[in-house]
PyMOL Python script that loads the backbone (N, CA, C, O; Angstrom):
from pymol import cmd

cmd.read_pdbstr("""\
ATOM      1  N   MET A   1      -0.782 -16.957 -11.083  1.00  0.00           N
ATOM      2  CA  MET A   1       0.376 -16.225 -10.054  1.00  0.00           C
ATOM      3  C   MET A   1      -0.429 -15.674  -9.072  1.00  0.00           C
ATOM      4  O   MET A   1      -1.519 -15.143  -9.283  1.00  0.00           O
ATOM      5  N   VAL A   2       0.207 -15.823  -7.808  1.00  0.00           N
ATOM      6  CA  VAL A   2      -0.657 -15.301  -6.802  1.00  0.00           C
ATOM      7  C   VAL A   2       0.268 -14.182  -6.449  1.00  0.00           C
ATOM      8  O   VAL A   2       1.462 -14.341  -6.197  1.00  0.00           O
ATOM      9  N   LEU A   3      -0.490 -12.814  -6.449  1.00  0.00           N
ATOM     10  CA  LEU A   3       0.142 -11.491  -6.503  1.00  0.00           C
ATOM     11  C   LEU A   3       0.647 -11.223  -4.898  1.00  0.00           C
ATOM     12  O   LEU A   3      -0.053 -11.485  -3.919  1.00  0.00           O
ATOM     13  N   HIS A   4       1.845 -10.717  -4.851  1.00  0.00           N
ATOM     14  CA  HIS A   4       2.284 -10.105  -3.587  1.00  0.00           C
ATOM     15  C   HIS A   4       3.234  -9.056  -4.169  1.00  0.00           C
ATOM     16  O   HIS A   4       3.763  -8.929  -5.274  1.00  0.00           O
ATOM     17  N   ILE A   5       3.269  -8.172  -2.750  1.00  0.00           N
ATOM     18  CA  ILE A   5       4.330  -6.964  -2.706  1.00  0.00           C
ATOM     19  C   ILE A   5       5.467  -7.508  -2.172  1.00  0.00           C
ATOM     20  O   ILE A   5       5.554  -8.270  -1.209  1.00  0.00           O
ATOM     21  N   LYS A   6       6.673  -6.889  -3.142  1.00  0.00           N
ATOM     22  CA  LYS A   6       8.055  -7.222  -2.769  1.00  0.00           C
ATOM     23  C   LYS A   6       8.606  -6.073  -2.079  1.00  0.00           C
ATOM     24  O   LYS A   6       9.440  -6.307  -1.205  1.00  0.00           O
ATOM     25  N   ASP A   7       8.261  -4.790  -2.339  1.00  0.00           N
ATOM     26  CA  ASP A   7       8.886  -3.801  -1.846  1.00  0.00           C
ATOM     27  C   ASP A   7       8.017  -2.594  -1.895  1.00  0.00           C
ATOM     28  O   ASP A   7       7.352  -2.267  -2.878  1.00  0.00           O
ATOM     29  N   VAL A   8       8.075  -1.901  -0.667  1.00  0.00           N
ATOM     30  CA  VAL A   8       7.431  -0.598  -0.782  1.00  0.00           C
ATOM     31  C   VAL A   8       8.192   0.702  -0.211  1.00  0.00           C
ATOM     32  O   VAL A   8       8.977   0.634   0.735  1.00  0.00           O
ATOM     33  N   ASP A   9       7.895   1.812  -0.845  1.00  0.00           N
ATOM     34  CA  ASP A   9       8.706   3.203  -0.358  1.00  0.00           C
ATOM     35  C   ASP A   9       7.548   4.115  -0.290  1.00  0.00           C
ATOM     36  O   ASP A   9       6.621   4.092  -1.099  1.00  0.00           O
ATOM     37  N   TYR A  10       7.657   5.022   0.841  1.00  0.00           N
ATOM     38  CA  TYR A  10       6.841   5.978   0.873  1.00  0.00           C
ATOM     39  C   TYR A  10       7.169   7.165  -0.039  1.00  0.00           C
ATOM     40  O   TYR A  10       8.342   7.500  -0.202  1.00  0.00           O
ATOM     41  N   ILE A  11       6.257   7.744  -0.578  1.00  0.00           N
ATOM     42  CA  ILE A  11       6.428   8.810  -1.802  1.00  0.00           C
ATOM     43  C   ILE A  11       6.242  10.100  -0.962  1.00  0.00           C
ATOM     44  O   ILE A  11       7.192  10.795  -0.603  1.00  0.00           O
ATOM     45  N   LYS A  12       4.926  10.369  -0.673  1.00  0.00           N
ATOM     46  CA  LYS A  12       4.432  11.640   0.140  1.00  0.00           C
ATOM     47  C   LYS A  12       2.921  11.508   0.252  1.00  0.00           C
ATOM     48  O   LYS A  12       2.251  10.729  -0.426  1.00  0.00           O
ATOM     49  N   ASP A  13       2.372  12.481   1.323  1.00  0.00           N
ATOM     50  CA  ASP A  13       0.959  12.196   1.438  1.00  0.00           C
ATOM     51  C   ASP A  13       0.580  10.955   1.732  1.00  0.00           C
ATOM     52  O   ASP A  13       1.239  10.421   2.624  1.00  0.00           O
ATOM     53  N   TYR A  14      -0.426  10.228   1.176  1.00  0.00           N
ATOM     54  CA  TYR A  14      -0.812   9.022   1.132  1.00  0.00           C
ATOM     55  C   TYR A  14      -0.383   8.189   0.042  1.00  0.00           C
ATOM     56  O   TYR A  14      -1.091   7.254  -0.334  1.00  0.00           O
ATOM     57  N   LYS A  15       0.840   8.482  -0.550  1.00  0.00           N
ATOM     58  CA  LYS A  15       1.266   7.771  -1.817  1.00  0.00           C
ATOM     59  C   LYS A  15       2.344   6.734  -1.486  1.00  0.00           C
ATOM     60  O   LYS A  15       3.230   7.131  -0.729  1.00  0.00           O
ATOM     61  N   LEU A  16       2.415   5.529  -1.906  1.00  0.00           N
ATOM     62  CA  LEU A  16       3.199   4.574  -1.848  1.00  0.00           C
ATOM     63  C   LEU A  16       3.674   4.207  -3.277  1.00  0.00           C
ATOM     64  O   LEU A  16       2.994   4.398  -4.285  1.00  0.00           O
ATOM     65  N   GLN A  17       4.935   3.649  -3.259  1.00  0.00           N
ATOM     66  CA  GLN A  17       5.483   3.198  -4.568  1.00  0.00           C
ATOM     67  C   GLN A  17       5.543   1.605  -4.231  1.00  0.00           C
ATOM     68  O   GLN A  17       6.121   1.229  -3.211  1.00  0.00           O
ATOM     69  N   LEU A  18       4.944   0.708  -5.097  1.00  0.00           N
ATOM     70  CA  LEU A  18       4.912  -0.645  -4.854  1.00  0.00           C
ATOM     71  C   LEU A  18       5.603  -1.576  -5.920  1.00  0.00           C
ATOM     72  O   LEU A  18       5.406  -1.488  -7.132  1.00  0.00           O
ATOM     73  N   THR A  19       6.370  -2.405  -5.356  1.00  0.00           N
ATOM     74  CA  THR A  19       6.882  -3.434  -6.406  1.00  0.00           C
ATOM     75  C   THR A  19       6.327  -4.780  -6.136  1.00  0.00           C
ATOM     76  O   THR A  19       6.521  -5.356  -5.066  1.00  0.00           O
ATOM     77  N   PHE A  20       5.545  -5.345  -7.239  1.00  0.00           N
ATOM     78  CA  PHE A  20       4.918  -6.469  -7.084  1.00  0.00           C
ATOM     79  C   PHE A  20       5.694  -7.717  -7.695  1.00  0.00           C
ATOM     80  O   PHE A  20       6.571  -7.508  -8.533  1.00  0.00           O
ATOM     81  N   ASN A  21       5.417  -8.880  -7.333  1.00  0.00           N
ATOM     82  CA  ASN A  21       6.195  -9.899  -7.800  1.00  0.00           C
ATOM     83  C   ASN A  21       6.121 -10.325  -9.246  1.00  0.00           C
ATOM     84  O   ASN A  21       6.549 -11.385  -9.702  1.00  0.00           O
ATOM     85  N   ASP A  22       5.537  -9.384  -9.884  1.00  0.00           N
ATOM     86  CA  ASP A  22       5.511  -9.751 -11.509  1.00  0.00           C
ATOM     87  C   ASP A  22       6.456  -8.484 -12.067  1.00  0.00           C
ATOM     88  O   ASP A  22       6.480  -8.145 -13.250  1.00  0.00           O
ATOM     89  N   ASN A  23       7.229  -7.848 -11.002  1.00  0.00           N
ATOM     90  CA  ASN A  23       8.267  -6.810 -11.276  1.00  0.00           C
ATOM     91  C   ASN A  23       7.636  -5.489 -11.699  1.00  0.00           C
ATOM     92  O   ASN A  23       8.303  -4.524 -12.072  1.00  0.00           O
ATOM     93  N   LYS A  24       6.159  -5.512 -11.607  1.00  0.00           N
ATOM     94  CA  LYS A  24       5.583  -4.016 -12.051  1.00  0.00           C
ATOM     95  C   LYS A  24       5.737  -3.177 -10.840  1.00  0.00           C
ATOM     96  O   LYS A  24       5.620  -3.726  -9.744  1.00  0.00           O
ATOM     97  N   LYS A  25       6.024  -1.717 -10.926  1.00  0.00           N
ATOM     98  CA  LYS A  25       6.196  -0.992 -10.113  1.00  0.00           C
ATOM     99  C   LYS A  25       4.795   0.048 -10.228  1.00  0.00           C
ATOM    100  O   LYS A  25       4.611   0.725 -11.239  1.00  0.00           O
ATOM    101  N   LYS A  26       3.926   0.069  -9.152  1.00  0.00           N
ATOM    102  CA  LYS A  26       2.877   1.156  -9.243  1.00  0.00           C
ATOM    103  C   LYS A  26       2.983   2.040  -8.200  1.00  0.00           C
ATOM    104  O   LYS A  26       3.630   1.707  -7.207  1.00  0.00           O
ATOM    105  N   ILE A  27       2.314   3.390  -8.282  1.00  0.00           N
ATOM    106  CA  ILE A  27       2.107   4.394  -7.403  1.00  0.00           C
ATOM    107  C   ILE A  27       0.693   4.077  -7.010  1.00  0.00           C
ATOM    108  O   ILE A  27      -0.157   3.861  -7.873  1.00  0.00           O
ATOM    109  N   VAL A  28       0.408   4.041  -5.658  1.00  0.00           N
ATOM    110  CA  VAL A  28      -0.987   3.893  -5.270  1.00  0.00           C
ATOM    111  C   VAL A  28      -0.924   5.211  -4.092  1.00  0.00           C
ATOM    112  O   VAL A  28      -0.011   5.480  -3.311  1.00  0.00           O
ATOM    113  N   ASP A  29      -2.116   5.829  -4.272  1.00  0.00           N
ATOM    114  CA  ASP A  29      -2.675   6.829  -3.532  1.00  0.00           C
ATOM    115  C   ASP A  29      -4.052   6.503  -2.738  1.00  0.00           C
ATOM    116  O   ASP A  29      -5.192   6.553  -3.199  1.00  0.00           O
ATOM    117  N   LEU A  30      -3.641   6.152  -1.405  1.00  0.00           N
ATOM    118  CA  LEU A  30      -4.661   5.535  -0.526  1.00  0.00           C
ATOM    119  C   LEU A  30      -5.646   6.493   0.309  1.00  0.00           C
ATOM    120  O   LEU A  30      -6.508   6.084   1.087  1.00  0.00           O
ATOM    121  N   GLN A  31      -5.369   7.846   0.013  1.00  0.00           N
ATOM    122  CA  GLN A  31      -6.032   8.770   0.491  1.00  0.00           C
ATOM    123  C   GLN A  31      -7.650   8.709   0.664  1.00  0.00           C
ATOM    124  O   GLN A  31      -8.211   9.048   1.706  1.00  0.00           O
ATOM    125  N   ASN A  32      -8.336   8.227  -0.508  1.00  0.00           N
ATOM    126  CA  ASN A  32      -9.644   7.942  -0.689  1.00  0.00           C
ATOM    127  C   ASN A  32     -10.161   6.621  -0.171  1.00  0.00           C
ATOM    128  O   ASN A  32     -11.347   6.325  -0.316  1.00  0.00           O
ATOM    129  N   HIS A  33      -9.237   5.759   0.475  1.00  0.00           N
ATOM    130  CA  HIS A  33      -9.349   4.445   0.684  1.00  0.00           C
ATOM    131  C   HIS A  33      -9.236   4.153   2.200  1.00  0.00           C
ATOM    132  O   HIS A  33      -8.968   3.033   2.635  1.00  0.00           O
ATOM    133  N   LEU A  34      -9.435   5.125   2.889  1.00  0.00           N
ATOM    134  CA  LEU A  34      -9.118   4.996   4.464  1.00  0.00           C
ATOM    135  C   LEU A  34     -10.371   5.237   5.327  1.00  0.00           C
ATOM    136  O   LEU A  34     -10.356   5.992   6.299  1.00  0.00           O
ATOM    137  N   ASP A  35     -11.609   4.457   4.858  1.00  0.00           N
ATOM    138  CA  ASP A  35     -12.801   4.573   5.479  1.00  0.00           C
ATOM    139  C   ASP A  35     -12.795   3.365   6.338  1.00  0.00           C
ATOM    140  O   ASP A  35     -12.121   2.365   6.090  1.00  0.00           O
ATOM    141  N   GLY A  36     -13.641   3.516   7.441  1.00  0.00           N
ATOM    142  CA  GLY A  36     -14.054   2.205   8.257  1.00  0.00           C
ATOM    143  C   GLY A  36     -12.976   2.478   9.536  1.00  0.00           C
ATOM    144  O   GLY A  36     -11.994   3.220   9.570  1.00  0.00           O
ATOM    145  N   GLU A  37     -13.534   1.604  10.558  1.00  0.00           N
ATOM    146  CA  GLU A  37     -12.896   1.553  11.718  1.00  0.00           C
ATOM    147  C   GLU A  37     -11.375   1.134  11.662  1.00  0.00           C
ATOM    148  O   GLU A  37     -10.497   1.774  12.240  1.00  0.00           O
ATOM    149  N   ILE A  38     -11.185   0.193  11.038  1.00  0.00           N
ATOM    150  CA  ILE A  38      -9.655  -0.274  11.083  1.00  0.00           C
ATOM    151  C   ILE A  38      -8.821   0.637  10.291  1.00  0.00           C
ATOM    152  O   ILE A  38      -7.628   0.624  10.596  1.00  0.00           O
ATOM    153  N   PHE A  39      -9.221   1.523   9.225  1.00  0.00           N
ATOM    154  CA  PHE A  39      -8.576   2.424   8.594  1.00  0.00           C
ATOM    155  C   PHE A  39      -8.299   3.672   9.030  1.00  0.00           C
ATOM    156  O   PHE A  39      -7.290   4.330   8.774  1.00  0.00           O
ATOM    157  N   LYS A  40      -9.421   4.042   9.836  1.00  0.00           N
ATOM    158  CA  LYS A  40      -9.281   5.676  10.359  1.00  0.00           C
ATOM    159  C   LYS A  40      -8.121   5.947  10.944  1.00  0.00           C
ATOM    160  O   LYS A  40      -7.716   7.057  10.600  1.00  0.00           O
ATOM    161  N   PRO A  41      -7.261   5.277  11.849  1.00  0.00           N
ATOM    162  CA  PRO A  41      -6.236   5.631  12.235  1.00  0.00           C
ATOM    163  C   PRO A  41      -5.123   5.964  11.321  1.00  0.00           C
ATOM    164  O   PRO A  41      -4.186   6.629  11.762  1.00  0.00           O
ATOM    165  N   LEU A  42      -5.135   5.541  10.003  1.00  0.00           N
ATOM    166  CA  LEU A  42      -4.371   5.814   8.889  1.00  0.00           C
ATOM    167  C   LEU A  42      -4.452   7.132   8.333  1.00  0.00           C
ATOM    168  O   LEU A  42      -3.640   7.456   7.467  1.00  0.00           O
ATOM    169  N   ASN A  43      -5.379   7.972   8.747  1.00  0.00           N
ATOM    170  CA  ASN A  43      -5.633   9.219   8.269  1.00  0.00           C
ATOM    171  C   ASN A  43      -4.658  10.155   8.964  1.00  0.00           C
ATOM    172  O   ASN A  43      -4.510  11.302   8.540  1.00  0.00           O
ATOM    173  N   ASP A  44      -3.955   9.678  10.073  1.00  0.00           N
ATOM    174  CA  ASP A  44      -2.996  10.426  10.670  1.00  0.00           C
ATOM    175  C   ASP A  44      -1.589  10.185   9.773  1.00  0.00           C
ATOM    176  O   ASP A  44      -0.987   9.119   9.902  1.00  0.00           O
ATOM    177  N   LEU A  45      -1.206  10.997   9.061  1.00  0.00           N
ATOM    178  CA  LEU A  45       0.136  10.858   8.378  1.00  0.00           C
ATOM    179  C   LEU A  45       1.184  10.277   9.075  1.00  0.00           C
ATOM    180  O   LEU A  45       1.796   9.424   8.432  1.00  0.00           O
ATOM    181  N   ASN A  46       1.627  10.525  10.381  1.00  0.00           N
ATOM    182  CA  ASN A  46       2.586  10.026  11.143  1.00  0.00           C
ATOM    183  C   ASN A  46       2.370   8.479  11.324  1.00  0.00           C
ATOM    184  O   ASN A  46       3.290   7.665  11.397  1.00  0.00           O
ATOM    185  N   PHE A  47       1.001   8.180  11.387  1.00  0.00           N
ATOM    186  CA  PHE A  47       0.719   6.632  11.513  1.00  0.00           C
ATOM    187  C   PHE A  47       0.763   6.130  10.475  1.00  0.00           C
ATOM    188  O   PHE A  47       1.243   4.996  10.459  1.00  0.00           O
ATOM    189  N   PHE A  48       0.329   6.683   9.259  1.00  0.00           N
ATOM    190  CA  PHE A  48       0.265   5.937   7.951  1.00  0.00           C
ATOM    191  C   PHE A  48       1.806   5.728   7.541  1.00  0.00           C
ATOM    192  O   PHE A  48       2.083   4.659   6.998  1.00  0.00           O
ATOM    193  N   ARG A  49       2.743   6.587   7.741  1.00  0.00           N
ATOM    194  CA  ARG A  49       4.155   6.148   7.575  1.00  0.00           C
ATOM    195  C   ARG A  49       4.785   5.047   8.124  1.00  0.00           C
ATOM    196  O   ARG A  49       5.898   4.603   7.840  1.00  0.00           O
ATOM    197  N   GLN A  50       3.908   4.606   9.008  1.00  0.00           N
ATOM    198  CA  GLN A  50       4.682   3.315  10.019  1.00  0.00           C
ATOM    199  C   GLN A  50       4.069   1.990   9.541  1.00  0.00           C
ATOM    200  O   GLN A  50       3.589   1.142  10.293  1.00  0.00           O
ATOM    201  N   TYR A  51       4.134   1.919   8.330  1.00  0.00           N
ATOM    202  CA  TYR A  51       3.598   0.622   7.478  1.00  0.00           C
ATOM    203  C   TYR A  51       4.708  -0.465   7.649  1.00  0.00           C
ATOM    204  O   TYR A  51       5.870  -0.102   7.832  1.00  0.00           O
ATOM    205  N   GLY A  52       4.406  -1.672   7.599  1.00  0.00           N
ATOM    206  CA  GLY A  52       5.507  -2.826   7.285  1.00  0.00           C
ATOM    207  C   GLY A  52       5.170  -3.655   6.200  1.00  0.00           C
ATOM    208  O   GLY A  52       4.101  -3.556   5.597  1.00  0.00           O
ATOM    209  N   LEU A  53       6.075  -4.492   5.925  1.00  0.00           N
ATOM    210  CA  LEU A  53       5.781  -5.221   4.748  1.00  0.00           C
ATOM    211  C   LEU A  53       5.742  -6.544   5.284  1.00  0.00           C
ATOM    212  O   LEU A  53       6.631  -6.887   6.064  1.00  0.00           O
ATOM    213  N   THR A  54       4.622  -7.510   4.895  1.00  0.00           N
ATOM    214  CA  THR A  54       4.509  -8.760   5.356  1.00  0.00           C
ATOM    215  C   THR A  54       5.184  -9.669   4.121  1.00  0.00           C
ATOM    216  O   THR A  54       5.903  -9.211   3.234  1.00  0.00           O
ATOM    217  N   SER A  55       4.800 -11.001   4.269  1.00  0.00           N
ATOM    218  CA  SER A  55       5.101 -11.751   3.151  1.00  0.00           C
ATOM    219  C   SER A  55       4.352 -11.592   2.006  1.00  0.00           C
ATOM    220  O   SER A  55       4.638 -12.278   1.024  1.00  0.00           O
ATOM    221  N   TRP A  56       3.259 -10.645   1.955  1.00  0.00           N
ATOM    222  CA  TRP A  56       2.178 -10.695   1.007  1.00  0.00           C
ATOM    223  C   TRP A  56       1.763  -9.104   0.820  1.00  0.00           C
ATOM    224  O   TRP A  56       1.276  -8.697  -0.235  1.00  0.00           O
ATOM    225  N   THR A  57       1.927  -8.530   1.585  1.00  0.00           N
ATOM    226  CA  THR A  57       1.215  -7.108   1.492  1.00  0.00           C
ATOM    227  C   THR A  57       1.951  -5.772   2.609  1.00  0.00           C
ATOM    228  O   THR A  57       2.940  -5.877   3.334  1.00  0.00           O
ATOM    229  N   ILE A  58       1.330  -4.944   2.464  1.00  0.00           N
ATOM    230  CA  ILE A  58       1.700  -3.829   3.634  1.00  0.00           C
ATOM    231  C   ILE A  58       0.735  -4.039   4.624  1.00  0.00           C
ATOM    232  O   ILE A  58      -0.449  -4.298   4.413  1.00  0.00           O
ATOM    233  N   GLU A  59       1.382  -3.896   5.913  1.00  0.00           N
ATOM    234  CA  GLU A  59       0.302  -3.710   6.866  1.00  0.00           C
ATOM    235  C   GLU A  59       0.770  -2.915   8.230  1.00  0.00           C
ATOM    236  O   GLU A  59       1.952  -2.927   8.577  1.00  0.00           O
ATOM    237  N   TRP A  60      -0.058  -2.350   8.839  1.00  0.00           N
ATOM    238  CA  TRP A  60      -0.009  -1.233  10.080  1.00  0.00           C
ATOM    239  C   TRP A  60      -0.288  -2.060  11.426  1.00  0.00           C
ATOM    240  O   TRP A  60      -0.860  -3.142  11.563  1.00  0.00           O
ATOM    241  N   SER A  61       0.282  -1.229  12.352  1.00  0.00           N
ATOM    242  CA  SER A  61       0.624  -2.076  13.727  1.00  0.00           C
ATOM    243  C   SER A  61      -0.919  -2.205  14.250  1.00  0.00           C
ATOM    244  O   SER A  61      -1.076  -2.986  15.188  1.00  0.00           O
ATOM    245  N   ASN A  62      -1.925  -1.620  13.820  1.00  0.00           N
ATOM    246  CA  ASN A  62      -3.207  -1.734  14.328  1.00  0.00           C
ATOM    247  C   ASN A  62      -4.015  -2.979  13.572  1.00  0.00           C
ATOM    248  O   ASN A  62      -5.209  -3.188  13.783  1.00  0.00           O
ATOM    249  N   GLY A  63      -3.304  -3.679  12.775  1.00  0.00           N
ATOM    250  CA  GLY A  63      -3.817  -4.785  11.646  1.00  0.00           C
ATOM    251  C   GLY A  63      -4.554  -4.474  10.606  1.00  0.00           C
ATOM    252  O   GLY A  63      -5.289  -5.281  10.038  1.00  0.00           O
ATOM    253  N   ALA A  64      -4.390  -3.115  10.235  1.00  0.00           N
ATOM    254  CA  ALA A  64      -4.997  -2.580   8.771  1.00  0.00           C
ATOM    255  C   ALA A  64      -4.225  -3.037   7.735  1.00  0.00           C
ATOM    256  O   ALA A  64      -3.031  -2.792   7.914  1.00  0.00           O
ATOM    257  N   ASP A  65      -4.476  -3.606   6.728  1.00  0.00           N
ATOM    258  CA  ASP A  65      -3.780  -3.999   5.369  1.00  0.00           C
ATOM    259  C   ASP A  65      -4.959  -3.978   4.209  1.00  0.00           C
ATOM    260  O   ASP A  65      -6.188  -3.958   4.273  1.00  0.00           O
ATOM    261  N   PHE A  66      -4.067  -3.993   3.181  1.00  0.00           N
ATOM    262  CA  PHE A  66      -4.793  -3.985   1.784  1.00  0.00           C
ATOM    263  C   PHE A  66      -4.641  -5.321   1.088  1.00  0.00           C
ATOM    264  O   PHE A  66      -3.554  -5.853   1.313  1.00  0.00           O
ATOM    265  N   ALA A  67      -5.434  -5.971   0.323  1.00  0.00           N
ATOM    266  CA  ALA A  67      -4.969  -6.966  -0.597  1.00  0.00           C
ATOM    267  C   ALA A  67      -4.256  -6.572  -1.594  1.00  0.00           C
ATOM    268  O   ALA A  67      -4.499  -5.457  -2.054  1.00  0.00           O
ATOM    269  N   PRO A  68      -3.295  -7.308  -2.126  1.00  0.00           N
ATOM    270  CA  PRO A  68      -2.290  -7.041  -3.175  1.00  0.00           C
ATOM    271  C   PRO A  68      -3.136  -6.666  -4.334  1.00  0.00           C
ATOM    272  O   PRO A  68      -2.866  -5.787  -5.153  1.00  0.00           O
ATOM    273  N   GLU A  69      -4.179  -7.417  -4.320  1.00  0.00           N
ATOM    274  CA  GLU A  69      -5.018  -7.401  -5.791  1.00  0.00           C
ATOM    275  C   GLU A  69      -5.680  -6.011  -6.050  1.00  0.00           C
ATOM    276  O   GLU A  69      -5.826  -5.459  -7.141  1.00  0.00           O
ATOM    277  N   PHE A  70      -6.072  -5.534  -4.736  1.00  0.00           N
ATOM    278  CA  PHE A  70      -6.676  -4.286  -4.629  1.00  0.00           C
ATOM    279  C   PHE A  70      -5.713  -3.090  -5.002  1.00  0.00           C
ATOM    280  O   PHE A  70      -6.061  -2.183  -5.758  1.00  0.00           O
ATOM    281  N   LEU A  71      -4.677  -3.155  -4.504  1.00  0.00           N
ATOM    282  CA  LEU A  71      -3.301  -2.268  -4.483  1.00  0.00           C
ATOM    283  C   LEU A  71      -3.072  -2.315  -5.983  1.00  0.00           C
ATOM    284  O   LEU A  71      -2.910  -1.210  -6.500  1.00  0.00           O
ATOM    285  N   TYR A  72      -3.033  -3.195  -6.654  1.00  0.00           N
ATOM    286  CA  TYR A  72      -2.551  -3.548  -7.910  1.00  0.00           C
ATOM    287  C   TYR A  72      -3.495  -2.958  -9.014  1.00  0.00           C
ATOM    288  O   TYR A  72      -3.095  -2.630 -10.131  1.00  0.00           O
ATOM    289  N   GLU A  73      -4.681  -2.868  -8.619  1.00  0.00           N
ATOM    290  CA  GLU A  73      -5.949  -2.436  -9.261  1.00  0.00           C
ATOM    291  C   GLU A  73      -6.058  -0.975  -9.483  1.00  0.00           C
ATOM    292  O   GLU A  73      -6.374  -0.381 -10.514  1.00  0.00           O
ATOM    293  N   ILE A  74      -5.725  -0.495  -8.280  1.00  0.00           N
ATOM    294  CA  ILE A  74      -5.854   1.036  -8.160  1.00  0.00           C
ATOM    295  C   ILE A  74      -4.541   1.913  -8.377  1.00  0.00           C
ATOM    296  O   ILE A  74      -4.438   3.137  -8.456  1.00  0.00           O
ATOM    297  N   GLY A  75      -3.525   0.872  -8.453  1.00  0.00           N
ATOM    298  CA  GLY A  75      -2.206   1.575  -8.792  1.00  0.00           C
ATOM    299  C   GLY A  75      -1.967   2.010 -10.222  1.00  0.00           C
ATOM    300  O   GLY A  75      -2.300   1.389 -11.231  1.00  0.00           O
ATOM    301  N   GLN A  76      -1.255   3.325 -10.144  1.00  0.00           N
ATOM    302  CA  GLN A  76      -0.741   3.732 -11.444  1.00  0.00           C
ATOM    303  C   GLN A  76       0.861   3.175 -11.977  1.00  0.00           C
ATOM    304  O   GLN A  76       1.932   3.591 -11.536  1.00  0.00           O
ATOM    305  N   GLU A  77       0.720   2.404 -12.758  1.00  0.00           N
ATOM    306  CA  GLU A  77       2.165   1.792 -13.433  1.00  0.00           C
ATOM    307  C   GLU A  77       3.018   2.667 -13.877  1.00  0.00           C
ATOM    308  O   GLU A  77       2.799   3.503 -14.754  1.00  0.00           O
ATOM    309  N   ILE A  78       4.277   2.452 -13.123  1.00  0.00           N
ATOM    310  CA  ILE A  78       5.514   3.406 -13.489  1.00  0.00           C
ATOM    311  C   ILE A  78       6.066   2.676 -14.717  1.00  0.00           C
ATOM    312  O   ILE A  78       6.198   1.458 -14.592  1.00  0.00           O
ATOM    313  N   LYS A  79       6.357   3.152 -15.713  1.00  0.00           N
ATOM    314  CA  LYS A  79       6.962   2.931 -17.054  1.00  0.00           C
ATOM    315  C   LYS A  79       8.562   3.206 -16.802  1.00  0.00           C
ATOM    316  O   LYS A  79       9.060   4.203 -16.280  1.00  0.00           O
ATOM    317  N   ASN A  80       9.125   2.221 -17.241  1.00  0.00           N
ATOM    318  CA  ASN A  80      10.628   2.349 -16.662  1.00  0.00           C
ATOM    319  C   ASN A  80      11.279   2.828 -18.144  1.00  0.00           C
ATOM    320  O   ASN A  80      12.483   3.067 -18.241  1.00  0.00           O
TER     321      ASN A  80
END
""", "prot")
cmd.dss("prot")
cmd.show_as("cartoon", "prot")
cmd.util.cbc("prot")
cmd.orient("prot")
C-alpha cells in the first residue's frame, strides 16, 4: 500500500493530527524537524498553520512538505 494522508487538523504549537489512508490517526510534533532552508519559514507559527493537503501529504506555500512515510514513523498513534 502506498501511504498518504487523507486529513489533517491543527492541534497546537507544531502539532498536527493526521489521518492516513490505512485509517490510523497520529499526532506529529514537527518542532524538531524544521531545519534547513526550505523548512526555516515554518518556525513562524503563523506560517506553519497555513498548510494545505495535497493528494498525498501536507504542504506549505513555499514548497516545503514531508513524506507521509516520515510523518507516519514519527507520529504517535491515537487509540480509539
